[in-house]
C-alpha positions as CSV (number, residue, x, y, z in Angstrom):
1,X,14.7,5.1,3.9
2,X,11.9,6.8,4.1
3,X,9.1,7.4,7.0
4,X,5.7,5.3,6.3
5,X,2.4,5.7,7.7
6,X,0.2,2.7,7.9
7,X,-3.4,3.3,9.2
8,X,-6.0,0.5,9.7
9,X,-9.2,1.0,9.3
10,X,-10.0,1.1,13.4
11,X,-6.9,4.7,13.4
12,X,-4.7,3.0,14.8
13,X,-1.4,4.2,13.5
14,X,2.1,2.5,12.3
15,X,5.2,4.9,11.3
16,X,7.5,2.7,10.0
17,X,10.9,3.0,8.3
18,X,11.1,1.3,5.0
19,X,14.2,0.9,3.2
20,X,15.0,2.8,0.0
21,X,14.1,-0.4,-2.6
22,X,11.5,-2.5,-1.2
23,X,7.9,-2.1,-1.2
24,X,5.9,-0.9,1.1
25,X,3.9,-4.0,1.2
26,X,7.2,-5.5,2.6
27,X,7.3,-2.5,5.2
28,X,4.2,-3.6,6.6
29,X,5.2,-6.9,6.3
30,X,8.3,-7.3,7.9
31,X,7.0,-4.9,11.0
32,X,3.4,-7.3,10.9
33,X,0.9,-4.5,10.3
34,X,-2.2,-5.7,10.6
35,X,-4.4,-5.3,7.9
36,X,-1.5,-6.0,5.0
37,X,-2.5,-9.8,3.9
38,X,-0.2,-10.4,1.0
39,X,-0.7,-13.5,-0.1
40,X,1.1,-13.5,-3.1
41,X,3.6,-12.3,-1.7
42,X,4.5,-9.3,-4.1
43,X,3.8,-11.2,-7.3
44,X,0.8,-8.8,-7.9
45,X,-1.5,-11.6,-8.3
46,X,-3.9,-10.8,-6.0
47,X,-5.7,-7.7,-4.0
48,X,-4.7,-8.8,-0.8
49,X,-2.5,-5.8,0.1
50,X,-4.8,-2.8,-1.2
51,X,-4.6,0.5,0.3
52,X,-5.9,3.7,0.1
53,X,-3.5,6.5,-0.6
54,X,-3.8,9.5,0.9
55,X,-4.9,11.8,-1.1
56,X,-1.9,14.2,-1.2
57,X,0.6,12.0,-1.9
58,X,-2.0,9.6,-5.3
59,X,0.0,12.0,-7.6
60,X,3.6,11.9,-6.3
61,X,3.8,7.9,-6.5
62,X,3.9,6.0,-10.1
63,X,1.0,5.8,-12.3
64,X,-0.9,2.8,-12.3
65,X,0.3,-0.3,-14.7
66,X,-2.5,-2.9,-16.5
67,X,-1.7,-5.4,-14.2
68,X,-2.5,-3.9,-10.7
69,X,-5.5,-1.9,-12.4
70,X,-6.6,-5.8,-13.9
71,X,-5.7,-6.8,-9.6
72,X,-7.3,-3.8,-8.0
73,X,-10.6,-5.0,-9.6
74,X,-9.9,-7.7,-7.5
75,X,-9.8,-5.2,-3.9
76,X,-13.0,-4.6,-0.6
77,X,-14.3,-1.0,-2.1
78,X,-12.1,-0.2,-4.1
79,X,-11.6,3.9,-4.8
80,X,-10.5,4.5,-8.0
81,X,-8.8,7.8,-7.7
82,X,-6.6,6.3,-4.7
83,X,-6.9,2.8,-4.3
84,X,-2.8,1.5,-4.7
85,X,-1.6,-1.7,-4.4
86,X,1.1,-2.1,-1.7
87,X,3.2,-4.4,-3.9
88,X,3.5,-1.6,-6.5
89,X,4.9,1.1,-4.6
90,X,8.4,1.2,-4.6
91,X,10.1,3.0,-1.6
92,X,11.9,6.2,-2.6
93,X,13.3,8.8,-0.4
94,X,10.7,11.3,-2.6
95,X,8.2,9.2,-0.4
96,X,9.1,9.8,2.9
97,X,5.9,11.2,5.1
98,X,3.3,8.3,2.6
99,X,0.0,7.7,4.4
100,X,-1.6,4.6,3.4
101,X,-5.4,3.5,4.9
102,X,-6.0,0.7,4.8
103,X,-9.3,-0.5,4.1
104,X,-12.3,-2.5,6.5
105,X,-10.7,-6.1,5.0
106,X,-8.6,-7.3,2.4
107,X,-9.9,-10.1,0.1
């Protein structure tokens, strides 16, 4: 289990214990975190679970694969250095303490 902090655009924090093997998106969806729409349910077929990963965590995540990179083109104001789709981030014990910031909106 990993403790993940989701920070809404307005600054409200949601600290959630997410089971290992789930995704960061599932942790948000299952705990009603506002700002993670997850319209495709985690199939990497939309960009509505887009977040900005805290700078100190970027290098600790698995690299972006081409499909995720393509979908990020549709995200609201993507940041090439920090944007990720939470459906593509599998939770491991090594991600305990991960912080993600939600964009102003999802599109």
